[in-house]
DRENLUMTOR-892729 format. One record per residue (C-alpha): residue in one letter; x, y, z. Coordinates in steps of 0.2 Angstrom, whole numbers, padded with zeros to 4 digits, always signed. Layout:
! residues N
AXYZ ...
//
This chain:
! residues 545
X+0171+0401+0707 X+0164+0416+0717 X+0147+0407+0718 X+0156+0392+0725 X+0165+0402+0738 X+0149+0411+0743 X+0140+0394+0745 X+0154+0387+0756 X+0154+0403+0767 X+0135+0402+0769 X+0136+0384+0773 X+0149+0387+0787 X+0139+0402+0793 X+0123+0391+0795 X+0133+0377+0803 X+0140+0389+0816 X+0123+0397+0819 X+0115+0380+0822 X+0129+0375+0834 X+0126+0391+0844 X+0107+0388+0844 X+0111+0370+0850 X+0123+0376+0863 X+0111+0389+0870 X+0097+0376+0871 X+0108+0364+0880 X+0114+0378+0891 X+0096+0383+0894 X+0091+0365+0898 X+0106+0363+0910 X+0102+0379+0919 X+0084+0374+0921 X+0089+0358+0929 X+0101+0367+0940 X+0088+0379+0945 X+0076+0365+0949 X+0089+0357+0959 X+0094+0373+0968 X+0076+0376+0972 X+0075+0360+0982 X+0090+0364+0992 X+0084+0382+0995 X+0068+0375+1002 X+0077+0365+1014 X+0087+0370+1029 X+0104+0361+1027 X+0117+0360+1041 X+0134+0357+1033 X+0148+0353+1046 X+0165+0345+1045 X+0178+0338+1057 X+0193+0327+1056 X+0185+0311+1061 X+0170+0301+1056 X+0161+0285+1061 X+0169+0271+1054 X+0157+0258+1061 X+0139+0261+1063 X+0136+0245+1074 X+0134+0254+1091 X+0141+0239+1100 X+0157+0237+1090 X+0167+0251+1097 X+0168+0262+1113 X+0173+0277+1104 X+0165+0294+1108 X+0167+0300+1091 X+0157+0286+1084 X+0144+0288+1098 X+0141+0306+1093 X+0136+0301+1076 X+0126+0286+1081 X+0115+0296+1093 X+0108+0307+1079 X+0100+0291+1072 X+0098+0280+1088 X+0091+0286+1104 X+0096+0282+1122 X+0086+0276+1137 X+0093+0290+1147 X+0102+0306+1141 X+0111+0321+1148 X+0105+0339+1146 X+0117+0353+1142 X+0118+0356+1161 X+0123+0337+1163 X+0107+0333+1172 X+0099+0316+1168 X+0085+0317+1156 X+0072+0303+1152 X+0073+0298+1134 X+0066+0281+1128 X+0065+0276+1147 X+0052+0287+1155 X+0055+0282+1173 X+0064+0270+1184 X+0065+0263+1202 X+0074+0251+1212 X+0062+0236+1216 X+0076+0228+1228 X+0095+0228+1229 X+0097+0218+1213 X+0082+0224+1202 X+0078+0240+1193 X+0061+0242+1185 X+0062+0253+1170 X+0046+0260+1161 X+0048+0263+1142 X+0040+0277+1132 X+0025+0272+1122 X+0020+0277+1104 X+0038+0278+1098 X+0042+0270+1081 X+0058+0266+1072 X+0062+0274+1055 X+0054+0259+1046 X+0038+0262+1056 X+0039+0247+1067 X+0035+0250+1086 X+0049+0252+1099 X+0045+0239+1113 X+0053+0230+1127 X+0059+0217+1115 X+0071+0230+1107 X+0077+0235+1125 X+0081+0217+1130 X+0090+0214+1113 X+0100+0230+1113 X+0106+0228+1131 X+0110+0210+1130 X+0120+0212+1113 X+0129+0227+1121 X+0136+0213+1134 X+0142+0202+1120 X+0160+0196+1124 X+0165+0204+1107 X+0157+0221+1112 X+0168+0235+1117 X+0153+0242+1127 X+0152+0228+1139 X+0163+0235+1152 X+0151+0250+1153 X+0137+0240+1161 X+0137+0230+1177 X+0120+0221+1175 X+0118+0202+1174 X+0101+0201+1165 X+0087+0210+1157 X+0069+0203+1158 X+0054+0209+1149 X+0039+0212+1160 X+0027+0218+1147 X+0028+0228+1131 X+0034+0244+1140 X+0042+0238+1156 X+0059+0229+1158 X+0068+0224+1174 X+0087+0226+1174 X+0095+0213+1186 X+0112+0216+1194 X+0122+0205+1205 X+0121+0217+1220 X+0117+0235+1223 X+0122+0247+1209 X+0122+0266+1212 X+0127+0270+1194 X+0116+0258+1184 X+0104+0272+1178 X+0118+0284+1173 X+0126+0270+1164 X+0111+0269+1153 X+0117+0285+1145 X+0128+0273+1135 X+0113+0262+1131 X+0109+0265+1112 X+0093+0256+1107 X+0092+0247+1091 X+0078+0237+1082 X+0079+0218+1086 X+0069+0215+1069 X+0081+0225+1059 X+0096+0216+1066 X+0087+0199+1063 X+0083+0205+1045 X+0101+0208+1041 X+0108+0193+1049 X+0118+0202+1063 X+0110+0197+1079 X+0126+0191+1085 X+0140+0204+1086 X+0152+0200+1072 X+0171+0199+1076 X+0175+0215+1067 X+0193+0214+1074 X+0196+0199+1063 X+0191+0208+1048 X+0173+0203+1047 X+0161+0216+1039 X+0142+0218+1041 X+0127+0228+1035 X+0128+0238+1051 X+0145+0245+1047 X+0138+0258+1035 X+0120+0257+1039 X+0109+0261+1054 X+0091+0262+1059 X+0084+0269+1075 X+0071+0280+1083 X+0081+0295+1083 X+0078+0313+1077 X+0087+0310+1060 X+0087+0296+1047 X+0104+0290+1040 X+0102+0293+1022 X+0119+0288+1015 X+0137+0284+1021 X+0152+0287+1009 X+0167+0283+1020 X+0180+0296+1018 X+0168+0307+1008 X+0152+0312+1016 X+0138+0306+1028 X+0120+0312+1025 X+0106+0313+1038 X+0088+0319+1034 X+0075+0324+1047 X+0064+0311+1055 X+0047+0320+1054 X+0040+0307+1066 X+0052+0309+1080 X+0044+0308+1097 X+0056+0321+1104 X+0049+0335+1095 X+0033+0335+1105 X+0041+0330+1122 X+0056+0342+1123 X+0054+0360+1116 X+0073+0363+1118 X+0076+0349+1105 X+0064+0357+1092 X+0078+0359+1079 X+0074+0367+1061 X+0085+0356+1051 X+0079+0346+1036 X+0096+0339+1031 X+0113+0337+1038 X+0128+0334+1027 X+0144+0329+1036 X+0161+0330+1027 X+0177+0322+1035 X+0191+0334+1032 X+0207+0327+1040 X+0218+0342+1034 X+0218+0356+1047 X+0221+0370+1035 X+0208+0363+1022 X+0195+0362+1036 X+0197+0380+1041 X+0197+0386+1023 X+0181+0377+1020 X+0173+0387+1035 X+0180+0403+1029 X+0174+0400+1011 X+0156+0396+1017 X+0157+0378+1011 X+0153+0372+1028 X+0143+0380+1043 X+0152+0372+1057 X+0169+0365+1061 X+0170+0355+1077 X+0189+0355+1079 X+0198+0370+1071 X+0217+0370+1074 X+0222+0381+1088 X+0234+0391+1076 X+0219+0396+1065 X+0207+0402+1079 X+0211+0420+1077 X+0207+0420+1058 X+0190+0413+1063 X+0187+0425+1077 X+0191+0440+1066 X+0179+0435+1052 X+0163+0445+1054 X+0152+0431+1048 X+0159+0418+1060 X+0160+0415+1079 X+0170+0403+1091 X+0163+0393+1105 X+0173+0384+1118 X+0170+0372+1133 X+0181+0362+1144 X+0179+0344+1138 X+0177+0330+1150 X+0192+0322+1143 X+0210+0320+1149 X+0225+0316+1137 X+0238+0305+1144 X+0252+0293+1140 X+0251+0275+1145 X+0263+0260+1145 X+0262+0241+1145 X+0266+0236+1163 X+0263+0217+1161 X+0273+0211+1146 X+0289+0203+1152 X+0299+0210+1137 X+0293+0225+1127 X+0290+0223+1109 X+0299+0238+1103 X+0313+0241+1115 X+0332+0238+1115 X+0331+0231+1133 X+0329+0212+1132 X+0323+0200+1145 X+0314+0213+1155 X+0301+0227+1154 X+0307+0244+1161 X+0289+0250+1162 X+0286+0237+1176 X+0297+0248+1188 X+0288+0263+1196 X+0304+0273+1196 X+0305+0272+1177 X+0287+0278+1176 X+0290+0292+1188 X+0306+0297+1179 X+0296+0298+1163 X+0283+0309+1171 X+0296+0321+1178 X+0303+0323+1161 X+0287+0330+1155 X+0287+0349+1154 X+0268+0353+1156 X+0270+0371+1155 X+0279+0370+1138 X+0265+0359+1131 X+0252+0370+1139 X+0259+0386+1131 X+0269+0381+1116 X+0259+0367+1109 X+0241+0371+1116 X+0243+0390+1116 X+0235+0389+1134 X+0219+0380+1128 X+0221+0366+1141 X+0223+0362+1159 X+0239+0353+1164 X+0235+0337+1173 X+0242+0326+1187 X+0228+0313+1186 X+0219+0305+1171 X+0202+0311+1178 X+0195+0328+1173 X+0185+0341+1183 X+0166+0338+1183 X+0167+0319+1185 X+0161+0312+1201 X+0177+0306+1210 X+0188+0320+1204 X+0201+0325+1217 X+0207+0342+1215 X+0221+0341+1228 X+0229+0326+1218 X+0228+0336+1201 X+0243+0347+1204 X+0254+0345+1189 X+0272+0348+1190 X+0274+0364+1180 X+0292+0361+1173 X+0302+0345+1170 X+0314+0340+1184 X+0328+0332+1173 X+0341+0329+1186 X+0328+0319+1197 X+0322+0310+1182 X+0339+0304+1177 X+0343+0299+1195 X+0327+0288+1196 X+0332+0280+1179 X+0349+0276+1186 X+0342+0269+1202 X+0331+0258+1191 X+0346+0251+1182 X+0345+0262+1166 X+0358+0275+1168 X+0360+0277+1149 X+0341+0276+1146 X+0333+0264+1133 X+0324+0264+1117 X+0305+0262+1114 X+0292+0266+1101 X+0278+0278+1105 X+0261+0275+1096 X+0251+0291+1093 X+0235+0296+1083 X+0237+0311+1072 X+0218+0314+1069 X+0209+0311+1085 X+0213+0324+1098 X+0218+0342+1098 X+0236+0343+1093 X+0238+0324+1097 X+0254+0322+1085 X+0262+0338+1091 X+0260+0333+1109 X+0268+0317+1106 X+0282+0325+1096 X+0285+0337+1110 X+0286+0323+1123 X+0298+0313+1112 X+0310+0328+1114 X+0308+0329+1132 X+0311+0311+1135 X+0327+0312+1125 X+0334+0324+1138 X+0334+0309+1151 X+0341+0297+1139 X+0325+0288+1133 X+0326+0287+1114 X+0308+0286+1107 X+0303+0281+1090 X+0287+0290+1086 X+0274+0280+1076 X+0260+0292+1071 X+0245+0285+1062 X+0227+0288+1059 X+0215+0283+1074 X+0209+0269+1063 X+0226+0261+1065 X+0231+0267+1082 X+0216+0261+1092 X+0217+0243+1087 X+0235+0243+1094 X+0228+0248+1111 X+0213+0236+1111 X+0224+0222+1103 X+0238+0224+1116 X+0251+0227+1102 X+0258+0243+1109 X+0271+0246+1122 X+0269+0265+1124 X+0254+0275+1118 X+0244+0291+1119 X+0226+0291+1123 X+0212+0303+1128 X+0198+0297+1139 X+0181+0305+1138 X+0165+0302+1148 X+0147+0298+1144 X+0144+0292+1162 X+0149+0306+1173 X+0157+0295+1187 X+0175+0289+1189 X+0168+0271+1188 X+0168+0274+1169 X+0187+0276+1169 X+0190+0263+1182 X+0180+0249+1173 X+0187+0254+1156 X+0205+0257+1159 X+0209+0247+1175 X+0200+0231+1174 X+0211+0217+1167 X+0197+0211+1154 X+0193+0228+1147 X+0197+0231+1129 X+0204+0248+1133 X+0216+0242+1146 X+0230+0243+1134 X+0243+0245+1148 X+0238+0227+1154 X+0236+0234+1172 X+0231+0220+1183 X+0231+0224+1202 X+0220+0212+1211 X+0217+0224+1226 X+0212+0238+1214 X+0201+0226+1204 X+0192+0220+1220 X+0190+0238+1226 X+0182+0243+1209 X+0169+0229+1211 X+0165+0236+1228 X+0163+0253+1222 X+0151+0247+1209 X+0140+0241+1222 X+0142+0253+1237 X+0126+0263+1240 X+0134+0273+1255 X+0141+0288+1247 X+0154+0291+1260 X+0161+0273+1260 X+0160+0274+1241 X+0170+0290+1240 X+0183+0283+1252 X+0186+0268+1240 X+0187+0280+1225 X+0200+0290+1234 X+0210+0275+1238 X+0211+0269+1219 X+0215+0287+1214 X+0230+0287+1226 X+0236+0271+1219 X+0235+0278+1201 X+0246+0293+1207 X+0258+0284+1219 X+0261+0270+1207 X+0262+0282+1192 X+0251+0271+1182 X+0249+0284+1169 X+0258+0300+1163 X+0244+0313+1162 X+0246+0328+1150 X+0231+0339+1152 X+0212+0341+1152 X+0207+0346+1135 X+0197+0361+1130 X+0187+0360+1114 X+0184+0375+1102 X+0171+0375+1088 X+0170+0387+1074 X+0153+0391+1066 X+0143+0404+1055 X+0134+0417+1065 X+0117+0410+1060 X+0121+0394+1069 X+0115+0390+1087 X+0123+0375+1094 X+0124+0367+1111 X+0142+0361+1113 X+0142+0348+1127 X+0157+0345+1138 X+0155+0326+1135 X+0155+0330+1116 X+0139+0319+1113 X+0130+0333+1105 X+0113+0332+1096 X+0109+0339+1079 X+0091+0341+1087 X+0099+0355+1098 X+0104+0365+1082 X+0095+0379+1074 X+0099+0390+1059 X+0092+0407+1058 
//
């Protein structure tokens, strides 16, 4: 009996010993694998960054959204770009000249290759620009040319229907893609993405840029790797980054995004919430950077529809009356939004054009500091709405700084003059299609600039056929004047016409401007980053010490 017990004990002991040895061996193997994996990471310079938005469609002609363009420009180059000082800089175009009033000759950079090794030539430029003008392209309103002609492998002529003083600056929107790549994947013609069509280009991209798009996991992460053959490394010393890999993580929750920065899980956060800036600033390992963005936040209203979709007023549209629009603007307490919502990180606005844009008029940009409730009520009564009315306001909650909070504050302000507003707050992915699809009565929008001229706003927001004219503004004399502004080479004459359009915007209260946005970024102390006012930054500008 005793011998039997000893045998059992010994057997159990041996089994436990073998299990421990096995566990140690397994753990040792795992650690070896981890060390090997960590060694790869440690040998690389990895830039980890986060924001609340991401690129939901990598087809560069599908959307005219600056957040998308900021991603795409890491992979695909432009013909012409802006420096940090907002001066034009040659990129894939090396020089340009006007041959006559309707023709610009553009010389292209030789020796540039796409990420697959194929050469960049005039064929790709012709294809890229013509595809950007596709009727389904949201970028089509950015360009005023009528044709692009290949002269030789490294020369193209861009044809316009008259003189065009902003043609070259407009090429800062001209993302260059590979004609062969789009042919290979069967997407030569722009798909009708709005109808629900998908394509390979939604989650894939290939260009000549400083970084190669390695992988896209929507809602999870996007990974870029260094393009060792990028032409810019030899041409522009200031773009000589030291990054091997960039990992982007979309974090929509403000608190979570800041927590990731504080916990050293990311190196850079583009849009930390205002209320958490002090926490970042007080951390010895972190720093803040801010810049006035070339973006104005404003509310807009459908001014064409005979009857609003969401209002209790039937048979007519209150927004067609300038007195209603003016009353709504007078109800806005700019100072309260500036201080209570934005904590003074904004510039109250009276026009939807920010400082720094050619055509900006400082004397027209004096916002009323406080609401004038009595005057606003009187105007509503004059317009036939003494008891106000009801309407839905559409707002994004993940695109601009405090976008939902701004809208919430304005809902309360409008209530003071009898306008009952039902707030519909959604992700930008659901919000923007309401604007471009003309299914919103009243909405919040922030307009930024890749071309630093007011014509960018005029073409995109005031022309009847522009996708972003969600207000359905259709003023024939304004449309005609915009066409003349596009072609006028005499600066004085052009400035006079710009001024006339700006005065129409103000006098007719076509929009309800809120403020010009200030962007703040938080980052680790070892990060050097060029924060551009137009937000079209480049990873090629980033260095990590």
